[in-house]
N, C-alpha and C positions, 0 to 999 in steps of 0.2 A: 447584429454582429454575426459574421459568418463563422461557421464551425471549422475546426482543423480537419483537413482531409489527408494531409501528408503523414504517413506512418512515423517518420522520424520526428516530426514536430509533436505528434501525439505522444511519442515515447519521452520526449523532453518534458512535456507537460506532466506526464505520469511520474517521472522521476522527481520533479519539483513537489508534486503532491505527496509522494512517499517520503521525501526528505523532510518536508514540513512536519510529518508525523513524528519523526525521530528527534526533533529539537526540543520538544516540550517534556520537562521532567516527569509530569504526571503520566504521560503516555509511555515514556521510557520505563517507568515503574510497572505499568500494565504489561508491557512487552516482557520484562524480566519475570514477573509473576506468572504470566501465561506460559512462558517456556518452562519455568521451573515446575509448574503444576500441571502441565499438559492441558491448559485451558486457554491457549492463545486466542483462538477465534471467539471464545466467550468474552474474554477480556477486551478484545479489540473490535467486536462486532459493530457497535454503534459508530466507532471512529472510522472503520473501513467503509461502512455504508455512506457516511458523510463524504469520504474521499471519492467514492464512486459517483455520488451525485455531482460533486464538483467536476470530476472528469467528464461526465455525460453532458454537463453544461457547455463545455468548450470543444468537445470532440464529436465528429460526425457519427451518427448512429451506425453507419456501415462499419467504421473502425471499432466502435464500442462492441457491436454484436458479433463481429467476425474475427476478432483478434483477442489476445490475452495480454495486451500491452500493460494495462494497469496491474494485473496480477504479477506479471514479471517484475515490475518495478517494486511491488511489495516484497517479493522474495529477494531481489538483488539488494535492495536498500534497507528495508526494515528488518527482515528476518536473517539474512546472511551475516549481518554484522553482530548477531547475537550468539554465534557458535561457541563463545567462551562461557556461556551460562550453563551451569550444571543442570542436566535434565534427563529424565528417562526416555525422552523422545529422540535423543541422538544415538 
């Protein structure tokens, strides 16, 4: 299988991965707890690492190493939708 080399296609793949993270109730609870308690990256560490492994599996090393496509998808899809949660980090 050839890896994705087009940045737009890589961004679509990243958005799918990030969206998948938000549909599971247990992950939603971790996101909420992490924002409330300012422990978001502790709560999601393993899940985000799994998402990164999935992204690396499909996307060329050049895009993985020289862009922030997946991180942008995390912010835009996973974190930005959580602005309504009370937190000292806002």
